Every structure is written in C-alpha cells, then in structure tokens.
N, C-alpha and C positions, 0 to 999 in steps of 0.2 A: 504493499498496499505505500509505503514510504518515496516508492525508486519515485512519485509522481514528483516531487522536489528534486530530487536530481534529473528529469523531465528539464521542467524549468527554468530549471539551474542554466542546463543547456540552452533553449532555446536562448532568455535573455541574454548570456554571454555570448555564444557564439553564431549567435543568430540575427539579434537584434541589432548589437556591439557588433558583432564582425570580426570577435576578437581569436588570434590567431593562437589556438591551441598549445596546451605545454610551453608556456611561457607563462614568470611569474605570476604577473598582475592578473592576468586569464584563472591563473590558480584559485591565487589571494577571493578574490570577484564571485569565483565562482562556487565557494566553498563559503563563503558568507551570504549571499543569496540563497543557498541552498538549504542553508547551517539558520538561516531567520525565519525564513517562511516554515521550514518545520518547525523547530523551537515553539515559532508564536501561536500554531493552530493546533502541534501535541500538548502547548499549552493552556490556552484556550483548553479545549477539551480534556483537562484534566481536572481545572480550577470546577468546572460544571458541576461537572461529575464529581469529584469531593465535597464542593460547596453545594449541588442538592441534597449528597447525602448527610452532612453535614448537618444543616437542616435539622435531623432526627436526632442531631448529638450535640445541644449546646454545651457550653462552660460549664454551665448550672448544674446541668444533666448528672456532665462528670462528678464534680464534684458530688450531687449526692448518691449516684454509685457509689463511691469509693467512702462513703461516710459508715460508718460500724462495720465493716466488713473485716474479716480476720487481717491481719498481716500478709498474710499468706495469698489469701484471695488477692488483697490491695497491689501489691506488687507482679499479679498477674496484671491485672483489668490497668492497672495503673499506667503498667508497657502496651499492652495492645493499641491502650488506645491515644498512646504515645506516640505506635506508633502507625495508626487509621488517621489522626484529623491532625490536623494541617494549624494549628493554632501557630502565626506567627508570635517574633520576639516581643510586641507589642505587646501581646494577652500573658507573658511570662509571671509582669506583677501582681495582673487581679489575682489569679489563677492560681496564684504561690500563695494570694494571702485570703482566699477561699476557700483552697482547700484547710490550709493552716487551720484557718477556723472553725470549718467545720470536724474539727478535732481527725483527721487525717496526718499518719504519721512524716516525718520528716523525711522520712526515707524514703516512704513512697513518694509523697510530691517531688521529692530531688531525683527519683528515681524516671518521674514523667516529663522530669524538663532536661531526661539526658539523653531518654530515647526519642522524643521529637524530634528536635533535632539528628541526630544520630540514623535515624529513619526516617532518610527525606523523596518523599513520592516523586519528587520530580529523578531523582538519581536513580529510583526503582523503574523509571521505565525508558529511562535515554540511553543508560547506560545497563543494563537488566537487556533492554535488545539488544546493545555493540553485543555481548559477555555471555547471552542466555539462561537457561530459565536455574541452572547452578548457580552460578554465582546471584545470580536474584534473589534467592532461600537464605544462601551462605551472611548476602548480608543483610538480609532483615535479622536472619537468626543471631550474629555474632551482635549488630547494633543493639538488638534487644538486653542480651547477655551480660550489652554492656552497660547498661542503665539499669538493669536490676543490680548488680553485683556492687554500681555507681551508691545505689541507695541502701545496701544494706553497709555500706563500710562506714555509712552516715546515721547506719543506726547500732553500729555496734560501740562506734567513737561517741557515741550521746555529742553531734556536735550543735543539738537547739539553741546553744549559749550567743553561738555563735548568727545568730538570726539578730534582724533588731528585735529589737525589744516589741517597742510601739507595735507590731506584726501581730503576737500573740493579745493584743490590747483588742480586735477589731471585731466587733462581732457584723460581717456578713448576713443581710435578710436572705428569704428564698423563697422568694415568689415566684407563684406562676410563670411560667415562658409565654411567652405570645405565642414563642412558632408550634405551642399542644396543641394550638387552637387551631392553630393554621393549616389550609387546606393545601393541595398540588400548585393550581395557581402562584400562591404568594413561594411556594416551597423553587417555582421556577424563579421565577423575579427575581429572589435574593439568589440563583447559582446565575442568572446572567448578570446582577449586579454585582455581586464575586470576581465576575472574569474581568468584569470592565473597572472596576478599581481596585483589581489586586491588578493586573495588565500595567495599566495607569502612574502605580507606582515601581515598576521591574522595569516595564521598557528599556531605559537609560543602560541599564546595565545590563543585560539580552544584549542588546545591542554592542555598547563597548563592551562585551566577555567573545561577543562574534568579532569582533571586527578585531580583538587582541587574537583570534583564534586562526583568523584568516592570514595576519601579518607572519605569528608562527610558519601556519602554513605550505605560505605560497613562498618565504623565502627563507625561515631560518632553515640550515637542513639538517636531516636526520644524521647524523652523524656527530653535529653538535648537541643533541639530545641521546645518542649513546651514550655520549663522552661524558657527561656529566649525570644527567640523571638512568643511566643503565645500568644490569642486573650489577654491574660489576662494582660500580657505584656502591661498597655499606654503610655508607651512611646519606644514602636520595631521600630514604622513608623520611625523618628526622628533617632533616634539610625544609623535604617539604611542606612538613607540618608549620615548620616557622614559614616560613614562601606566606604560607594562605594568611598568618593569624594578621596581618594591620592591609588582607585587602578583601575592604566590607563588598560581600556579592550573594544577592542571593541562588540559591543552587544551579537556577533556567541563563541565570548570566558565567557561573566560574562550567559548566557542561563542555561547551564551547571549544574552550581550550583544554576542556578534562579529553576533548575528541582527538584532540590533534595527538598531544601527548601519547595516545594510546598508537593513532596511526602511525607516529616517529617510533616506536617500537616501547618507550615506556612502561615500565613494565604494571600490571595494574594497580597490584596494594601501595607504588609511590602516586596513583593517579588517586589514588583514594582517597589516601594519607590529604592527603594537597588540596584532593574537592572538600571535601568535611571538616578539615581545621577553615575555611574560607568560610561553612554555613556555620558550622556550633559555636566557635572561638572568636568571633567576631566581636570586635571591642565597642560596636556601639548594643551589644546583646549583653556585656558582660558593664556598661555604665546602667543599666537600666535594669539592670536585679544585683548592683547596688545599694539599689532605692531603699532595698526589702534583704541583702547579704552585707553583714560586716563584713571587713577588708580579707579577715583572716582564711572565713568560709566561701568566699571569690576564689582566691588565692587558691583554696584547696579545688573549687568546682573545676577553677581553668587546668590547674596543673592536674587533675585526674585524667578530665577530657587529651590532654596531651601527651600523657603516657598511655590512653586507649587510644588513642590513635596513629599514634608510635608501631603501638599492639597488632590491630587493626594492616597497619601499611603492612607487613616484613614474616602476616600472619595470612594474606593476600596475595604473595607474592610466594608465599611458597604452595600453599595449593594449585593455583593457576598460571605458575612459571613465574620466573624475573628473576 
C-alpha cells in the first residue's frame, strides 16, 4: 500500500521536475517527498484511530481503573494503558497529580509515565513496518518491562519523599466524564479535532526531521555512518542516547532520521536508543515534570531511562544483528 508514496515521489521528482536519477540532490528530494507524504498520511490515520479509541479511555477513567487495585493488577494496568494511550508530555503533570491524589502508589504511577514514551505508537507503526513483527513484539515487551521495573524500583526504595510535598495534599474531584454520555458523532468529531490539533503542533518537527533525513540520505556516504555508528563501534549506543537528549522532537519527527540510519547500515539497537532518547528524555519533558518532582527524583528518573535505553540498544543489536 505504501508504494503509492514512492510512485508519487517518482512522478514529482523525475517527471514533473525532470531531475536526473541517482544524483545526490534528486535522491534527497525524492526521499523528502516520499517520506513527508507517507508520514503525514500515516500520522493522520494513526491519530484518528487512536483518538477515536481514546475517547473511550479518558485520563479520568484511567485514574478510576487504577484506584483501589492490588499492586500487581495496578502495574499490569499501568503498563498496558501506558503502551496504548498516547498521552502527551503536557498531560504528564495533571495525570501524575490525579493518580497520586487517588491513592495510586507512586511506583504504579511512575510505571505508567515510563511506559507511555517508551512504547510509542509511531515507532511501532513506522519502524515496525521496516523491521517486521518480531521487532514490534520485542519492542513492546521490552518497553513494558522497563516501565514495570522502574516502578518496582521506586516502590522498593520508597522514594515518595522525592515528590514535591504539595502534590500529596491536592484533592482531585471525580466528575462524570462528558464523553461517557456522548455518542459516535461526538467521538468522530473528537478524533478529527485531535488529528488537526496534533498535526498543527508537530508539522514543523516532521518537516525538519524529514529534511535532515533527506540531507543525510542524499549527501552523507554510507561509509561515514558505518565508521562512526556501525557495529564495530562499542560506544555507539551510549553516544546515540547522549546525542538524542538535547534534540527535542516527537517520534514522527525523528523517524525519518532513523529510517536513513537504518538504510545506511547503522544497527537497529543504536537507532532505537537514539530515537527513544529524543522522545523519552527530552528537556521539555523534564522541565514539565520538575513541577511535581524534586530534583533528586528527576535525576533518578532521567538516569533510569538513560540506563534503560543503553541496555535496550545493546539488547536489540544483539537480537537483531549489529
């Protein structure tokens, strides 16, 4: 099905613009047109489907589902919901406060916050298409286990004192959610509005990411990537994680770069470590969470994710080659 975007790029690059095939500029432009159209189409379709589904799973429902559950059930539901609900970073603080005010343990709450960025739906669809079903399942399982282990570690160490004190004193109301009384028409309208809203917020990152990917694809030789980030470089994975931290973007914006790295022969674990570093340890996310977490917890949270991403990178290189 996705071949239509390749054919569209062929027509525009070689027929309409009449560029010579296999030149650097033509290759870069072809990549830009193909990936831009493909990513915007897939992103719109994914957002619509996920948002329509999400209309049945509001943050309030998530909070109510987790309230009063056993620790084991709480972890299972937290990781499951973190993996399938695309709550953005702007939702982190209200969700965090709502969970804790409902008496949900800190470890369970943090398991949700860890899993949500670690198991990203864009990565599942776009990288999963290139790598296959085994990669997709492994990615989801590993990301979920990282969320559970992070929450358990916080529970074992009893780090509640590392949360800002005011958070524990907030009493959240539990009003009936409007969507519970709404029909299919409202859900369809909500899904369309989410597509418009999210694409309006991320389109620039996508164009920047695809533009960077196109430049790397067309002008940087494969040998350069193999020399600096190939399987022979034992430090490629931690360096990839470090490189991703200051590069704020969402998964849709960084996937084009990941696609180029994959085509250039960079091992998938190194690519995944870089991609998830950009998504999961972004500086804006850390600044938002600073509102509810003390510096010690923020350092612990970022350090745990840093170590988890390095482990994930080496693990995927071992399993899938590289």
